[in-house]
N, C-alpha and C positions, 0 to 999 in steps of 0.2 A: 559824770553824767554827759552824755553825747548830745548833739544837736537834735537827734530823733526822739529822744525821751522827753517826758514832761507834758506840758499842756497841749492836748491835741489841737485846740483852736489856734494856738500860736503856730503850729506846724501847717495847718490848712492855710492860714493867712499868707505864709510865705511860699505856698505851693504854686510853682510856675508850670505844672504839667499841662494845663489847659492850653497854654501858649504853644505847646508842641503838637497839639492834636492835628490829625490829618483828615481830610474830606475826600470821599470818592468822587471823582469827576468822570470816570469811565469804567464800564465793566462789559466784558464780552466773553462768549464761551463758544466753543465749537471749532471747526477746522481752521477758520480764519481769525480766531480770537486773539492769539498771540501777535499776528502780524498787524492787526488793527490797534492793539494796545501799544505796540512798539511805535507805530506812526504816531499815535496820540501823544506818547511820552516824548517824541522827537520834536513835535510841534511846541509843546509847552517848554521844553529845555531850550530850544532854539530862541524862544521869546523870553528868556530869562526867569522863568518860573521853576523852581525846584519841584521835581516830581519823582515819585516812587512807583516802580513797576512791580507788581506783585502777580505771581502765577508760577506754574511748573509745567514745562513740557511733558515731563514724565507722568503727570497726573492730568490727562485730558478732561477728566470729569469735573475738574475745579476751574472756575473762571479766572481770567486775567483781569487784574484791576489796576487802575492808575489812580494814585492818591497824591494830593497836594496839601501844603499847609493850609489850615483853615482860613487864615488871613489872605490868602491868594485865591480862594475858591471862586469868587466872582469873576475875577480877571481871567482865570483859566477857562471857565465856562464860556465868557465872552470870545476868547481866542478860538476855542473849539468850534463855536457856532459860525464865527467868521470864516474859518477853515473849511467847514462843511458847506457853507453857502457858496464859497468860491469855487469848490469842486476841483475835479482833476485838470481842468483847463488852466487853472491858476498855478498848479504845481508844475505843468509842463512849461508855462510861461516863466516861472521862476528858474527852472532848470536851464532854459534857453538863455536867460539873462546872465546866469552864472557862467555859462560857457562862453558868452561873448565878452566877459571881462578880460582885459589884458592880463597875462599871467596865469589864467585859470588852467587847471590841469584836468585832463580826462580821467574819469574813474577807471581803476584797474579792473 
């Protein structure tokens, strides 16, 4: 008898699959959908939040989706709201600050 046979309640009690659930924090479709999703994914990963980018360039009729672990959904949404509120000016400022650091290299 293996660990998966027997009482169904015992199997459900040890089920950790809900700990692995993902929550959608961004979805976009259209000409700029992939670029927007990649930017969102980058913001999340840069802030230490694991994120999954889903979508296909070869199927433009399907959306691009960014998902995070359910337990980090609130933090991810907060970070995205902050990034959106800061706007492009904050991105330019961060880029300039990175260039001013000693030893920083220019992108190729």
